[in-house]
N, CA, C and O atoms as a MOPAC input file, in Angstrom:
PM7 MOZYME 1SCF
protein

 N     50.38700 1   107.18000 1   -23.43200 1
 C     50.92100 1   107.00300 1   -24.79700 1
 C     51.70500 1   107.57100 1   -25.22100 1
 O     51.55600 1   108.77500 1   -25.42700 1
 N     52.75200 1   106.97200 1   -25.49300 1
 C     54.39300 1   107.52100 1   -25.71900 1
 C     53.80700 1   108.33300 1   -27.53000 1
 O     52.73700 1   108.18500 1   -28.12000 1
 N     54.95700 1   109.09200 1   -27.89500 1
 C     54.91600 1   110.24500 1   -28.88100 1
 C     55.33400 1   109.22900 1   -29.54000 1
 O     56.27800 1   108.67600 1   -28.97600 1
 N     54.90100 1   108.59000 1   -30.84700 1
 C     55.36500 1   108.28700 1   -32.03800 1
 C     56.33400 1   108.95900 1   -32.89500 1
 O     56.52900 1   110.17200 1   -32.81900 1
 N     57.02600 1   108.09000 1   -33.82000 1
 C     57.03500 1   109.12300 1   -35.25800 1
 C     56.44900 1   107.92400 1   -36.75500 1
 O     56.59100 1   106.70600 1   -36.65000 1
 N     56.11800 1   108.26900 1   -37.42600 1
 C     56.17600 1   108.22400 1   -38.97500 1
 C     56.39700 1   108.79000 1   -40.04500 1
 O     56.26600 1   110.00700 1   -40.17700 1
 N     56.65100 1   108.25100 1   -40.68600 1
 C     56.88100 1   108.89800 1   -42.11100 1
 C     55.13400 1   109.08900 1   -43.44000 1
 O     54.21500 1   108.40700 1   -43.89500 1
 N     55.73100 1   110.60700 1   -43.47800 1
 C     54.93700 1   110.46900 1   -44.56500 1
 C     55.37300 1   111.21300 1   -45.67000 1
 O     56.39200 1   111.90100 1   -45.59800 1
 N     54.33300 1   111.09600 1   -47.22600 1
 C     55.36600 1   111.22900 1   -48.13100 1
 C     53.97600 1   112.11500 1   -48.83800 1
 O     52.87100 1   111.62400 1   -48.60900 1
 N     54.02500 1   113.14500 1   -49.51500 1
 C     53.13600 1   114.01400 1   -51.01600 1
 C     53.78400 1   113.23300 1   -51.74500 1
 O     55.00400 1   113.07700 1   -51.70800 1
 N     53.18500 1   112.80800 1   -52.30200 1
 C     53.41600 1   112.04800 1   -53.87500 1
 C     54.05400 1   113.00100 1   -54.98100 1
 O     54.32000 1   114.14300 1   -54.60700 1
 N     54.28000 1   112.71800 1   -56.07000 1
 C     53.91700 1   113.65400 1   -57.58700 1
 C     53.00700 1   114.03900 1   -57.85900 1
 O     53.10400 1   115.10800 1   -58.46200 1
 N     51.95900 1   113.65300 1   -57.70200 1
 C     50.63400 1   113.89800 1   -58.12900 1
 C     50.10600 1   115.00300 1   -57.09700 1
 O     49.22700 1   115.74200 1   -57.53900 1
 N     50.47700 1   115.18700 1   -55.93600 1
 C     49.83300 1   116.09700 1   -55.61500 1
 C     50.14900 1   116.60500 1   -55.16400 1
 O     49.43800 1   117.10800 1   -54.29400 1
 N     51.20400 1   116.90800 1   -55.25600 1
 C     52.29400 1   118.20500 1   -55.20400 1
 C     52.35500 1   118.88000 1   -56.75300 1
 O     52.74200 1   120.03400 1   -56.93100 1
 N     52.03100 1   118.22100 1   -57.56200 1
 C     52.10300 1   118.43200 1   -59.25700 1
 C     51.10700 1   118.81500 1   -59.36300 1
 O     50.87200 1   119.30800 1   -60.46600 1
 N     50.08800 1   118.82200 1   -58.44400 1
 C     48.95300 1   119.59100 1   -58.73400 1
 C     48.38800 1   120.55200 1   -57.58100 1
 O     47.22700 1   120.77200 1   -57.23600 1
 N     49.56100 1   121.02800 1   -57.12100 1
 C     49.75400 1   122.29500 1   -56.01200 1
 C     48.70300 1   121.68300 1   -54.82900 1
 O     48.22900 1   122.60300 1   -54.16400 1
 N     48.34000 1   120.64900 1   -54.51200 1
 C     48.06500 1   120.20900 1   -53.77600 1
 C     48.47800 1   120.37800 1   -51.74300 1
 O     47.79000 1   120.44700 1   -50.72500 1
 N     49.95700 1   120.38000 1   -52.06000 1
 C     50.95000 1   120.48600 1   -50.70200 1
 C     50.52800 1   121.20500 1   -49.29700 1
 O     50.41100 1   120.68600 1   -48.18700 1
 N     50.35100 1   122.45000 1   -49.65900 1
 C     49.65000 1   123.21100 1   -48.75000 1
 C     48.37500 1   122.86700 1   -47.99000 1
 O     48.26400 1   122.99100 1   -46.77100 1
 N     47.62100 1   122.51700 1   -48.63800 1
 C     46.34200 1   121.63700 1   -48.29100 1
 C     46.33700 1   120.30500 1   -47.13500 1
 O     45.62900 1   120.01000 1   -46.17200 1
 N     47.42300 1   119.75800 1   -47.74600 1
 C     47.61900 1   118.43100 1   -47.33800 1
 C     48.43800 1   118.95800 1   -45.55500 1
 O     48.24000 1   118.20300 1   -44.60300 1
 N     48.97800 1   119.78000 1   -45.42500 1
 C     49.91600 1   120.17200 1   -44.59700 1
 C     48.98100 1   120.83000 1   -43.70300 1
 O     49.08100 1   120.59700 1   -42.49800 1
 N     48.14500 1   121.56900 1   -44.10200 1
 C     47.51700 1   122.03200 1   -42.99100 1
 C     46.01300 1   120.61100 1   -42.82200 1
 O     45.03400 1   121.31000 1   -43.08200 1
 N     45.66900 1   119.71700 1   -42.65300 1
 C     45.15300 1   118.90200 1   -42.57100 1
 C     46.08700 1   117.82900 1   -41.49100 1
 O     45.61100 1   117.12400 1   -40.60100 1
 N     47.44600 1   117.94900 1   -41.85400 1
 C     48.61900 1   117.12200 1   -40.89200 1
 C     48.39500 1   117.91800 1   -39.47600 1
 O     48.27100 1   117.49200 1   -38.32700 1
 N     48.39300 1   119.21000 1   -40.00200 1
 C     48.97200 1   119.72000 1   -38.48900 1
 C     47.01100 1   120.01400 1   -38.06800 1
 O     46.72500 1   119.95400 1   -36.87200 1
 N     46.37500 1   120.17200 1   -38.62400 1
 C     44.44700 1   120.25300 1   -37.96500 1
 C     44.56000 1   119.04000 1   -37.41500 1
 O     43.76300 1   119.13200 1   -36.48200 1
 N     45.00200 1   117.99400 1   -37.36700 1
 C     44.83800 1   116.57000 1   -37.04700 1
 C     45.64100 1   116.18800 1   -35.82900 1
 O     45.32800 1   115.22300 1   -35.13300 1
 N     46.79700 1   117.04700 1   -35.55400 1
 C     47.09100 1   117.28500 1   -33.96300 1
 C     48.86800 1   116.90600 1   -34.60000 1
 O     49.63900 1   116.85900 1   -33.64200 1
 N     49.48200 1   116.68300 1   -35.78100 1
 C     50.80600 1   115.90700 1   -36.10800 1
 C     51.27900 1   117.12100 1   -36.49300 1
 O     50.96500 1   118.00900 1   -37.28500 1
 N     52.73900 1   116.72600 1   -35.12100 1
 C     53.87800 1   118.12600 1   -35.73600 1
 C     54.62500 1   117.68600 1   -36.39900 1
 O     54.89600 1   116.52200 1   -36.10300 1
 N     55.47100 1   118.33700 1   -37.76300 1
 C     56.54600 1   118.39700 1   -38.72700 1
 C     57.34200 1   118.25200 1   -37.88700 1
 O     57.44100 1   119.29600 1   -37.24200 1
 N     58.25700 1   117.16600 1   -37.38700 1
 C     59.84100 1   117.32700 1   -36.72900 1
 C     61.42700 1   117.37100 1   -37.68200 1
 O     62.58400 1   117.44400 1   -37.26800 1
 N     60.75000 1   117.27200 1   -39.42300 1
 C     61.01400 1   117.10700 1   -40.02300 1
 C     60.33200 1   116.69500 1   -41.49500 1
 O     59.44400 1   115.88600 1   -41.76700 1
 N     61.39800 1   117.90400 1   -42.60900 1
 C     60.73500 1   117.96200 1   -44.26100 1
 C     61.58400 1   118.09900 1   -45.25000 1
 O     62.52300 1   118.81600 1   -44.90300 1
 N     61.69500 1   117.59500 1   -46.71000 1
 C     62.41300 1   118.02000 1   -47.32900 1
 C     61.58000 1   117.83300 1   -48.66800 1
 O     60.53200 1   117.21600 1   -48.47800 1
 N     61.80400 1   118.21400 1   -49.94600 1
 C     61.11800 1   118.07800 1   -50.31400 1
 C     62.55800 1   116.91900 1   -51.82600 1
 O     63.78700 1   116.96700 1   -51.87500 1
 N     62.04400 1   116.49900 1   -52.28400 1
 C     63.48600 1   115.52400 1   -52.83500 1
 C     62.79900 1   115.17000 1   -54.85300 1
 O     61.76300 1   115.59200 1   -55.36600 1
 N     63.71300 1   114.43000 1   -55.37300 1
 C     62.85800 1   114.38600 1   -56.96600 1
 C     64.03800 1   112.93800 1   -56.93100 1
 O     65.16500 1   112.73800 1   -57.38500 1
 N     63.11700 1   112.20000 1   -56.19000 1
 C     64.17700 1   110.75800 1   -56.02900 1
 C     64.54900 1   110.04600 1   -57.77600 1
 O     64.21700 1   110.35900 1   -58.92000 1
 N     65.18600 1   109.23800 1   -57.31300 1
 C     65.98600 1   108.88000 1   -58.34900 1
 C     65.12400 1   107.60200 1   -59.31900 1
 O     63.95200 1   107.88400 1   -59.07000 1
 N     65.09200 1   106.47100 1   -60.19700 1
 C     64.85000 1   105.74600 1   -60.05400 1
 C     65.41400 1   104.66000 1   -59.14100 1
 O     64.66400 1   103.84100 1   -58.61200 1
 N     66.98900 1   104.65100 1   -58.92100 1
 C     67.73800 1   103.91900 1   -58.05900 1
 C     66.84500 1   103.67800 1   -56.59400 1
 O     66.45100 1   102.66900 1   -56.00900 1
 N     66.72600 1   105.47700 1   -56.26900 1
 C     66.27200 1   105.48400 1   -54.84600 1
 C     64.80600 1   104.89300 1   -54.73400 1
 O     64.71000 1   104.02500 1   -53.86600 1
 N     63.51300 1   105.21600 1   -55.51100 1
 C     62.40800 1   104.80300 1   -55.59400 1
 C     62.68600 1   103.04400 1   -55.59700 1
 O     61.88400 1   102.17100 1   -55.26500 1
 N     63.87400 1   102.91000 1   -56.01000 1
 C     63.52700 1   101.48600 1   -56.00000 1
 C     63.92000 1   101.00700 1   -54.80100 1
 O     63.08100 1   100.28800 1   -54.25800 1
 N     64.90200 1   101.17100 1   -54.23200 1
 C     65.04100 1   100.88500 1   -53.05900 1
 C     63.99200 1   101.23800 1   -51.65500 1
 O     63.77700 1   100.39100 1   -50.78700 1
 N     63.50800 1   102.39200 1   -51.63400 1
 C     62.83100 1   102.34400 1   -51.05200 1
 C     61.76700 1   102.06600 1   -51.36700 1
 O     60.99300 1   102.71700 1   -50.66700 1
 N     61.33400 1   101.55000 1   -51.93400 1
 C     59.71100 1   100.66400 1   -52.39800 1
 C     60.08500 1    98.89800 1   -52.98500 1
 O     59.41000 1    98.38200 1   -53.87600 1
 N     61.30900 1    98.13200 1   -52.26500 1
 C     61.81200 1    97.27700 1   -52.85400 1
 C     61.29000 1    96.00600 1   -52.18400 1
 O     61.58800 1    94.85500 1   -52.50600 1
 N     60.43400 1    96.40000 1   -51.16800 1
 C     59.59900 1    95.47000 1   -50.97600 1
 C     58.37900 1    95.03900 1   -51.93700 1
 O     57.62800 1    94.11300 1   -51.63000 1
 N     58.23100 1    95.83600 1   -53.20600 1
 C     57.09300 1    95.84700 1   -53.90000 1
 C     57.88200 1    94.71200 1   -54.98600 1
 O     57.21700 1    94.13900 1   -55.85000 1
 N     59.09300 1    94.51500 1   -54.85700 1
 C     59.96900 1    94.45600 1   -56.42100 1
 C     59.44500 1    93.08400 1   -57.43700 1
 O     59.47100 1    93.15800 1   -58.66600 1
 N     59.17000 1    92.35900 1   -56.99400 1
 C     58.13500 1    91.42500 1   -57.07600 1
 C     56.65700 1    91.29900 1   -57.83900 1
 O     56.09000 1    90.43400 1   -58.50600 1
 N     56.31300 1    92.80100 1   -57.31500 1
 C     54.83700 1    93.06400 1   -57.48900 1
 C     54.90700 1    93.31100 1   -59.04200 1
 O     55.93000 1    93.60500 1   -59.66000 1
 N     53.44100 1    93.11400 1   -59.65600 1
 C     52.92200 1    93.25300 1   -61.14900 1
 C     52.83100 1    94.85100 1   -61.37700 1
 O     52.33000 1    95.34800 1   -62.38500 1
 N     53.33100 1    95.51900 1   -60.40700 1
 C     52.89900 1    96.92100 1   -60.60400 1
 C     54.14800 1    98.37100 1   -59.97100 1
 O     54.19800 1    99.58800 1   -59.79300 1
 N     55.10800 1    96.88900 1   -59.82600 1
 C     56.54900 1    98.04700 1   -59.17300 1
 C     56.82600 1    98.64200 1   -60.22600 1
 O     56.82500 1    99.86300 1   -60.06700 1
 N     57.08500 1    98.28000 1   -61.33200 1
 C     57.50900 1    99.21300 1   -62.47700 1
 C     57.00900 1   100.61000 1   -62.77900 1
 O     57.66300 1   101.61800 1   -63.04600 1
 N     55.76500 1   100.44800 1   -62.68000 1
 C     54.61700 1   102.06700 1   -62.76300 1
 C     54.90200 1   102.73600 1   -61.71100 1
 O     55.02600 1   103.95800 1   -61.80100 1
 N     55.09900 1   101.95200 1   -60.25300 1
 C     55.11500 1   103.16600 1   -59.45100 1
 C     56.33100 1   103.40900 1   -59.66900 1
 O     56.48000 1   104.55000 1   -59.23200 1
 N     57.60000 1   102.94600 1   -60.19500 1
 C     58.78500 1   103.53300 1   -59.83600 1
 C     58.60900 1   104.47700 1   -60.80900 1
 O     59.05200 1   105.51500 1   -60.31800 1
 N     58.18600 1   104.71400 1   -61.98400 1
 C     58.23700 1   105.40000 1   -62.86300 1
 C     57.57200 1   106.57200 1   -62.19100 1
 O     58.17600 1   107.64200 1   -62.11400 1
 N     56.15800 1   106.40200 1   -61.62100 1
 C     55.43500 1   107.51600 1   -60.79000 1
 C     56.32000 1   108.00700 1   -60.11700 1
 O     56.77400 1   108.98900 1   -60.70300 1
 N     56.95500 1   107.76500 1   -58.87600 1
 C     57.41000 1   108.49100 1   -58.05500 1
 C     58.56700 1   108.92900 1   -58.45900 1
 O     59.16700 1   109.43400 1   -57.51000 1
 N     59.28900 1   108.97700 1   -59.64900 1
 C     60.32300 1   109.39600 1   -59.92100 1
 C     59.54300 1   110.41700 1   -60.96000 1
 O     60.36800 1   111.27400 1   -61.27600 1
 N     58.52200 1   110.61900 1   -61.49300 1
 C     57.56300 1   111.15900 1   -62.46800 1
 C     57.81700 1   113.02200 1   -61.80400 1
 O     57.92200 1   113.90900 1   -62.65100 1
 N     57.86300 1   113.26900 1   -60.77600 1
 C     58.17500 1   114.98000 1   -60.13800 1
 C     58.76600 1   114.70400 1   -58.47700 1
 O     58.98800 1   113.70400 1   -57.79500 1
 N     58.85800 1   116.01700 1   -58.30400 1
 C     58.83900 1   116.51900 1   -57.34800 1
 C     58.14700 1   115.66600 1   -55.63800 1
 O     56.96900 1   115.80600 1   -55.96900 1
 N     58.06400 1   115.11400 1   -54.51700 1
 C     57.88600 1   115.01200 1   -53.29200 1
 C     58.17400 1   115.64000 1   -52.43200 1
 O     58.94600 1   116.57300 1   -52.65300 1
 N     57.82000 1   115.47300 1   -51.44600 1
 C     57.74700 1   116.06400 1   -50.12800 1
 C     57.79600 1   114.94500 1   -48.93300 1
 O     56.69500 1   114.52900 1   -48.57500 1
 N     59.00500 1   114.38800 1   -48.24600 1
 C     59.06100 1   113.54600 1   -47.34500 1
 C     59.23700 1   114.54000 1   -45.86500 1
 O     59.89700 1   115.57000 1   -45.72400 1
 N     58.35400 1   113.77400 1   -44.82700 1
 C     58.25300 1   114.38400 1   -43.88900 1
 C     58.04700 1   113.46100 1   -42.64000 1
 O     57.40500 1   112.41300 1   -42.70400 1
 N     58.91200 1   114.14400 1   -40.98000 1
 C     58.71600 1   112.74400 1   -40.28100 1
 C     57.73400 1   113.57000 1   -39.62600 1
 O     57.82600 1   114.78800 1   -39.47500 1
 N     56.55500 1   112.64700 1   -39.15300 1
 C     55.06900 1   113.76400 1   -38.42300 1
 C     55.50500 1   112.49700 1   -36.83700 1
 O     55.68000 1   111.27800 1   -36.83500 1
 N     55.53100 1   113.25500 1   -35.99700 1
 C     54.83300 1   113.19600 1   -34.52600 1
 C     53.43200 1   113.33000 1   -33.98700 1
 O     52.51800 1   113.92200 1   -34.56100 1
 N     53.36100 1   112.71300 1   -32.81600 1
 C     52.00500 1   112.25400 1   -32.40600 1
 C     52.05900 1   111.30600 1   -31.56600 1
 O     52.57100 1   110.28400 1   -32.02200 1
 N     51.74400 1   111.26100 1   -30.57500 1
 C     50.83500 1   109.45000 1   -29.78800 1
 C     50.16300 1   108.71100 1   -31.13100 1
 O     49.51500 1   109.31300 1   -31.98700 1
 N     50.41500 1   107.48200 1   -31.13300 1
 C     50.08300 1   106.30900 1   -32.40900 1
 C     50.28500 1   107.11500 1   -33.22100 1
 O     49.18000 1   107.56900 1   -33.52000 1
 N     51.25500 1   107.72900 1   -33.94400 1
 C     51.04400 1   108.31900 1   -35.15600 1
 C     50.80700 1   107.59900 1   -36.09400 1
 O     50.06100 1   107.96700 1   -37.00200 1
 N     51.52400 1   106.15800 1   -36.07100 1
 C     51.18300 1   105.54300 1   -37.15800 1
 C     49.66800 1   105.07700 1   -37.27500 1
 O     48.82300 1   105.96000 1   -37.42000 1
 N     49.47200 1   104.42700 1   -37.24800 1
 C     47.81900 1   104.43600 1   -36.59300 1
 C     46.98800 1   105.48800 1   -37.36300 1
 O     46.47100 1   105.25300 1   -38.45500 1
 N     46.87400 1   107.02300 1   -36.51100 1
 C     46.77300 1   108.44500 1   -37.15700 1
 C     46.93500 1   108.61000 1   -38.18000 1
 O     45.96800 1   108.95200 1   -38.86000 1
 N     48.54500 1   108.41000 1   -38.94500 1
 C     48.39500 1   108.97800 1   -40.21900 1
 C     47.81500 1   108.43400 1   -41.29200 1
 O     47.45400 1   109.02200 1   -42.31100 1
 N     47.70800 1   106.92000 1   -40.95700 1
 C     47.45900 1   105.89400 1   -41.81600 1
 C     45.74200 1   106.07300 1   -42.30500 1
 O     45.12500 1   105.99500 1   -43.36800 1
 N     45.30800 1   106.43700 1   -40.45400 1
 C     43.36000 1   106.73700 1   -40.64800 1
 C     43.81100 1   107.80400 1   -41.49300 1
 O     43.87800 1   107.32300 1   -42.62400 1
 N     44.22700 1   109.26300 1   -41.52300 1
 C     43.91400 1   109.95000 1   -41.90100 1
 C     44.42500 1   110.22600 1   -43.22900 1
 O     43.95900 1   111.16600 1   -43.87400 1
 N     45.33600 1   109.49100 1   -43.69000 1
 C     45.70800 1   109.35400 1   -45.29000 1
 C     43.90100 1   108.30400 1   -45.84700 1
 O     43.33000 1   108.69800 1   -46.86400 1
 N     43.50600 1   107.52200 1   -45.33000 1
 C     42.51000 1   107.06400 1   -46.10500 1
 C     43.13900 1   105.27700 1   -46.56200 1
 O     44.33700 1   104.99500 1   -46.54000 1
 N     42.09900 1   104.33000 1   -46.92200 1
 C     42.59600 1   103.85800 1   -47.96800 1
 C     43.05500 1   103.98500 1   -49.03400 1
 O     42.55900 1   104.83200 1   -49.77600 1
 N     44.49200 1   102.94700 1   -49.61400 1
 C     44.81700 1   102.90300 1   -50.65400 1
 C     44.33400 1   103.46800 1   -51.66000 1
 O     44.70200 1   104.53900 1   -52.14300 1
 N     43.63500 1   102.89400 1   -51.96100 1
 C     42.33500 1   102.80900 1   -52.99600 1
 C     41.90800 1   103.93400 1   -53.27800 1
 O     40.69800 1   103.83500 1   -53.48200 1
 N     42.41500 1   105.43600 1   -53.45600 1
 C     41.61100 1   106.14200 1   -52.92900 1
 C     39.89600 1   106.89400 1   -53.58700 1
 O     39.17800 1   107.86500 1   -53.34700 1
 N     39.92300 1   105.53200 1   -54.63800 1
 C     38.27900 1   106.08800 1   -55.11900 1
 C     37.41700 1   105.05700 1   -53.60200 1
 O     36.21600 1   104.83600 1   -53.44700 1
 N     38.23200 1   104.76200 1   -52.98900 1
 C     37.14600 1   103.90200 1   -51.53400 1
 C     37.35300 1   104.44300 1   -50.43400 1
 O     36.83600 1   104.02400 1   -49.39800 1
 N     38.51500 1   105.94000 1   -50.51400 1
 C     38.46000 1   106.91500 1   -49.64800 1
 C     37.10700 1   108.09200 1   -48.84000 1
 O     36.53200 1   108.86300 1   -49.60800 1
 N     36.78800 1   108.10900 1   -47.57400 1
 C     36.03000 1   109.13700 1   -47.72100 1
 C     36.18100 1   110.66700 1   -47.74600 1
 O     37.32200 1   110.95800 1   -47.38700 1
 N     35.58400 1   111.54200 1   -47.98300 1
 C     36.25400 1   112.42200 1   -48.20700 1
 C     36.69100 1   113.14300 1   -47.31300 1
 O     36.73400 1   114.32600 1   -47.64900 1
 N     37.01100 1   112.94500 1   -46.38000 1
 C     38.02100 1   113.90200 1   -44.53000 1
 C     38.79000 1   113.34400 1   -44.64700 1
 O     39.52700 1   113.33900 1   -43.66100 1
 N     39.38100 1   112.22700 1   -46.16800 1
 C     40.46200 1   111.63500 1   -45.95400 1
 C     41.22700 1   112.70300 1   -46.88600 1
 O     40.70300 1   113.40100 1   -47.75400 1
 N     42.54500 1   112.67700 1   -46.52500 1
 C     43.75700 1   113.05200 1   -47.36200 1
 C     43.19700 1   112.43800 1   -49.29200 1
 O     42.61800 1   112.95700 1   -50.24600 1
 N     43.73400 1   111.28300 1   -49.02000 1
 C     43.43100 1   110.65500 1   -50.31100 1
 C     41.76400 1   110.60100 1   -51.00900 1
 O     41.63000 1   110.49300 1   -52.22800 1
 N     40.66200 1   110.68200 1   -50.15900 1
 C     40.21300 1   110.94000 1   -50.31700 1
 C     39.60200 1   112.31600 1   -51.21400 1
 O     38.63900 1   112.49800 1   -51.95900 1
 N     40.61000 1   113.06400 1   -50.74900 1
 C     39.78600 1   114.51100 1   -51.32800 1
 C     41.09500 1   114.87500 1   -52.37800 1
 O     40.94100 1   115.54100 1   -53.40100 1
 N     42.46000 1   114.29200 1   -51.91500 1
 C     43.24400 1   114.39100 1   -53.46200 1
 C     43.69000 1   113.38400 1   -54.53500 1
 O     44.23100 1   113.60000 1   -55.62000 1
 N     43.24000 1   111.96000 1   -53.82100 1
 C     44.27100 1   111.05100 1   -54.85900 1
 C     43.39400 1   111.02600 1   -55.71000 1
 O     42.63000 1   111.98700 1   -55.79300 1
 N     43.24100 1   109.70900 1   -56.73700 1
 C     42.58100 1   109.92200 1   -57.74500 1
 C     42.11200 1   108.75100 1   -58.26400 1
 O     41.16500 1   108.56400 1   -59.02800 1
 N     43.19900 1   107.66300 1   -57.55900 1
 C     43.76900 1   106.14600 1   -57.78800 1
 C     44.07900 1   105.21400 1   -56.78900 1
 O     44.24400 1   105.32200 1   -55.57400 1
 N     44.11900 1   104.29300 1   -57.55800 1
 C     44.79700 1   103.16400 1   -56.32100 1
 C     46.17900 1   103.65100 1   -56.35300 1
 O     46.85700 1   103.75900 1   -55.33100 1
 N     46.62400 1   103.96500 1   -57.61100 1
 C     48.09100 1   103.89300 1   -57.58200 1
 C     48.55600 1   105.99300 1   -57.79300 1
 O     49.70400 1   106.38300 1   -58.00300 1
 N     47.69000 1   106.66000 1   -57.69800 1
 C     47.83200 1   108.21100 1   -57.70300 1
 C     46.99500 1   108.51200 1   -56.79900 1
 O     46.03800 1   109.27100 1   -56.95600 1
 N     47.36500 1   107.81200 1   -55.56700 1
 C     46.52500 1   108.23400 1   -54.15900 1
 C     47.51100 1   109.74100 1   -53.34200 1
 O     46.95700 1   110.26700 1   -52.37700 1
 N     48.26400 1   110.05200 1   -53.58900 1
 C     48.23200 1   111.58000 1   -53.14000 1
 C     49.91500 1   111.29200 1   -51.62800 1
 O     50.94700 1   111.89500 1   -51.33500 1
 N     49.27900 1   110.19900 1   -51.21900 1
 C     50.51400 1   110.17800 1   -50.32800 1
 C     50.53800 1   109.01300 1   -49.83900 1
 O     49.70300 1   108.11200 1   -49.92200 1
 N     51.95700 1   109.07200 1   -49.09600 1
 C     52.06100 1   107.68300 1   -48.93400 1
 C     52.46400 1   107.35000 1   -47.17100 1
 O     52.81500 1   108.39600 1   -46.62400 1
 N     52.47800 1   106.02500 1   -46.13800 1
 C     52.94800 1   106.29100 1   -44.80000 1
 C     52.89100 1   104.81300 1   -44.85100 1
 O     52.26400 1   103.93800 1   -45.44700 1
 N     54.32700 1   104.98500 1   -43.47900 1
 C     54.73100 1   103.87400 1   -43.10600 1
 C     53.76200 1   102.91600 1   -42.22100 1
 O     53.14800 1   103.48200 1   -41.31700 1
 N     53.55600 1   101.45300 1   -42.39800 1
 C     52.85400 1   100.91800 1   -42.05300 1
 C     52.57500 1   100.39400 1   -40.78100 1
 O     51.47200 1   100.05100 1   -40.35500 1
 N     53.66700 1   100.35800 1   -40.20600 1
 C     54.05700 1    99.89500 1   -38.44400 1
 C     55.71800 1   100.79200 1   -38.17500 1
 O     56.48400 1   101.31500 1   -38.98400 1
 N     55.77400 1   100.65000 1   -36.72400 1
 C     56.54100 1   101.16100 1   -36.22600 1
 C     57.90900 1   100.90900 1   -36.54600 1
 O     58.75000 1   101.78500 1   -36.74500 1
 N     58.10400 1    99.63100 1   -36.58900 1
 C     59.36600 1    99.41000 1   -37.37500 1
 C     59.60700 1    99.48200 1   -38.38000 1
 O     60.78200 1    99.36200 1   -38.72500 1
 N     58.54400 1    99.72200 1   -39.35500 1
 C     59.38400 1   100.13800 1   -41.17800 1
 C     58.77800 1   101.82700 1   -41.00200 1
 O     58.39000 1   102.26000 1   -42.08700 1
 N     58.65700 1   102.68800 1   -40.00700 1
 C     58.64500 1   104.01800 1   -39.69800 1
 C     59.83000 1   104.68700 1   -39.67300 1
 O     60.11100 1   105.68800 1   -40.33300 1
 N     60.87500 1   103.80600 1   -38.48700 1
 C     61.83200 1   103.89700 1   -38.11300 1
 C     63.07200 1   103.93000 1   -39.66300 1
 O     63.94600 1   104.75700 1   -39.92400 1
 N     62.62900 1   102.62000 1   -40.45100 1
 C     63.37900 1   102.27600 1   -41.40100 1
 C     63.31300 1   103.44800 1   -42.81100 1
 O     64.29700 1   103.82000 1   -43.45100 1
 N     62.01800 1   103.82800 1   -43.02100 1
 C     61.64100 1   104.63100 1   -43.46900 1
 C     61.86300 1   105.57200 1   -43.76500 1
 O     61.88000 1   105.95500 1   -44.93500 1
 N     62.27500 1   106.71400 1   -42.07600 1
 C     62.61400 1   107.69200 1   -41.96600 1
 C     63.54700 1   107.85700 1   -42.06200 1
 O     63.91300 1   108.99300 1   -42.36400 1
 N     64.66200 1   106.62500 1   -41.82300 1
 C     66.25900 1   106.93800 1   -41.99400 1
 C     66.64300 1   106.99400 1   -42.98400 1
 O     67.78100 1   107.39800 1   -43.22700 1
 N     65.76500 1   106.58500 1   -43.91500 1
 C     66.04000 1   106.49900 1   -45.74200 1
 C     66.17800 1   107.98200 1   -45.88000 1
 O     67.27100 1   108.52800 1   -46.02300 1
 N     65.21800 1   108.51500 1   -45.84000 1
 C     65.08900 1   110.47000 1   -45.92900 1
 C     65.99300 1   111.00500 1   -44.75400 1
 O     67.03600 1   111.52300 1   -45.15400 1
 N     65.83200 1   110.98900 1   -43.52700 1
 C     66.41500 1   111.64500 1   -43.25300 1
 C     67.74800 1   110.71600 1   -41.91300 1
 O     67.86000 1   110.32500 1   -40.75100 1
 N     68.29500 1   110.80200 1   -42.92800 1
 C     69.69500 1   109.55400 1   -41.97100 1
 C     70.21900 1   110.32000 1   -40.87900 1
 O     70.85200 1   109.55000 1   -40.15500 1
 N     70.23800 1   111.45700 1   -40.44900 1
 C     70.62300 1   111.55000 1   -39.51000 1
 C     69.52900 1   112.54100 1   -38.60900 1
 O     69.64400 1   113.70000 1   -38.21000 1
 N     68.50400 1   111.61300 1   -38.49200 1
 C     67.34100 1   111.95300 1   -37.84900 1
 C     67.38600 1   111.31800 1   -36.02800 1
 O     66.62700 1   110.35500 1   -35.91400 1
 N     67.82100 1   111.54100 1   -35.22500 1
 C     67.82600 1   111.27200 1   -34.18800 1
 C     66.68400 1   110.32400 1   -33.64700 1
 O     65.65000 1   110.89800 1   -33.30600 1
 N     66.71900 1   109.27900 1   -33.55300 1
 C     65.33700 1   108.77800 1   -33.63500 1
 C     65.10400 1   108.04000 1   -31.97800 1
 O     65.77700 1   107.03000 1   -31.77200 1
 N     64.39500 1   108.41400 1   -31.10000 1
 C     64.25400 1   108.13200 1   -29.42200 1
 C     63.58800 1   106.94300 1   -29.34200 1
 O     63.32500 1   106.45500 1   -28.24200 1

């Protein structure tokens, strides 16, 4: 199987709680290589563009408020089957349903404050990586 890339984001709740190091440790122990990483504080416009797929959903305004509330850490993660592997390590979107061995189970507190984001497909991974890392060479 070929090496894939996916986007991971440590969200403002986990950054503010000082959990960045522990999450990066979980990522490393799971065998991911971090090919690119940066911190950012999203503007409302950037958050709305990134989450445009959810624009018609009732939670969209709260999502934008949350994602602009503090620093995030955006990462390009590499591994065989990276999209599925990162989604498994993250755990379910609703942190209250996530196991203790997942990032969301350990650091999330709800369905909306769930510590991390991950691409849901290889196609979206390419788009999302290029959003944060426009000069990345995706092979």
